[in-house]
C-alpha positions in Angstrom: -11.4 13.4 4.8 -10.4 16.6 2.9 -11.2 15.1 -0.5 -14.7 13.9 0.5 -15.9 16.2 3.3 -13.6 19.2 2.8 -12.4 18.8 6.4 -8.7 19.9 6.6 -8.0 19.2 10.2 -10.1 16.2 11.5 -8.5 16.6 14.9 -10.6 19.7 15.5 -13.8 17.7 15.1 -15.5 15.9 18.0 -14.3 12.3 18.2 -17.8 10.9 17.4 -18.2 13.2 14.4 -14.7 12.2 13.0 -15.5 8.5 13.5 -18.9 8.9 11.7 -17.3 10.7 8.8 -14.4 8.2 8.6 -16.9 5.4 8.5 -18.5 6.9 5.4 -15.4 7.3 3.4 -15.2 5.4 0.1 -12.8 2.4 -0.1 -10.7 4.3 -2.6 -10.2 7.4 -0.4 -6.7 8.2 0.6 -7.5 7.6 4.3 -8.9 4.1 3.7 -6.1 3.2 1.3 -3.5 4.3 3.9 -5.2 2.3 6.7 -5.4 -0.8 4.5 -1.9 -0.5 3.1 -3.1 -0.1 -0.5 -1.0 2.3 -2.4 -3.0 2.9 -5.6 -6.7 3.5 -6.5 -8.5 0.6 -8.0 -9.0 2.4 -11.3 -5.2 2.9 -11.5 -4.6 -0.8 -10.8 -7.1 -1.7 -13.5 -5.5 0.6 -16.1 -2.1 -0.9 -15.3 -3.5 -4.4 -15.8 -5.0 -3.3 -19.1 -1.8 -1.8 -20.2 0.1 -5.0 -19.3 -2.3 -7.0 -21.4 -2.0 -4.7 -24.4 1.8 -4.7 -24.2 1.8 -8.5 -24.1 -0.5 -8.7 -27.1 1.7 -6.4 -29.1 4.8 -8.3 -28.0 3.3 -11.6 -29.0 3.2 -10.4 -32.6 6.9 -9.8 -32.7 9.8 -12.0 -33.8 11.2 -11.7 -30.2 8.0 -13.5 -28.9 8.7 -16.4 -31.3 12.1 -16.7 -29.6 10.7 -16.1 -26.1 12.9 -13.0 -25.6 12.4 -9.4 -24.7 9.0 -9.9 -23.0 7.5 -6.7 -21.6 7.8 -6.3 -17.8 4.6 -6.0 -15.9 3.8 -2.5 -14.8 1.2 -3.9 -12.4 3.7 -6.2 -10.9 6.1 -3.4 -10.3 3.3 -1.2 -8.8 2.2 -3.9 -6.4 5.7 -5.1 -5.4 6.3 -4.2 -1.8 8.8 -1.4 -1.5 9.4 -1.6 2.2 10.9 -5.0 3.0 11.1 -4.3 6.7 11.4 -7.4 8.9 8.4 -7.8 11.1 9.1 -8.8 14.7 6.8 -11.0 16.8 7.0 -11.7 20.5 6.2 -14.9 22.3 5.6 -13.3 25.6 4.7 -9.9 27.0 8.0 -9.8 28.8 9.9 -10.1 25.5 7.8 -7.3 24.1 8.5 -5.1 27.1 12.2 -5.8 26.9 12.4 -4.8 23.3 10.2 -1.7 24.0 12.6 -0.6 26.7 15.6 -1.1 24.3 13.8 1.1 21.7 12.9 3.8 24.2 16.4 4.0 25.7 18.1 3.8 22.3 19.9 0.6 23.1 19.1 -1.4 19.9 22.2 -3.5 19.9 21.8 -5.2 23.3 
């Protein structure tokens, strides 16, 4: 919210006001990107895609391209690759969830 509305601490705002302001944020705002799990602005992704294509065109004119070697790596692919490979856990029953929750709270993650 700071970059759009110059609000440094949204927690000081009334809840309704904070919700209204948050609803008006652009999709490329840091807050919306964080909530949706998108790491980069759309213009940054577009520039990386353009760079990848230009690098591929330049590479295609080389002798290495004729041999099919030394192809440029995709910057966009590296940017969009998931960095956090945490395993997600699902629960079949509320009881299984509560059991795991208690393990986490008590610090007993092994049993």
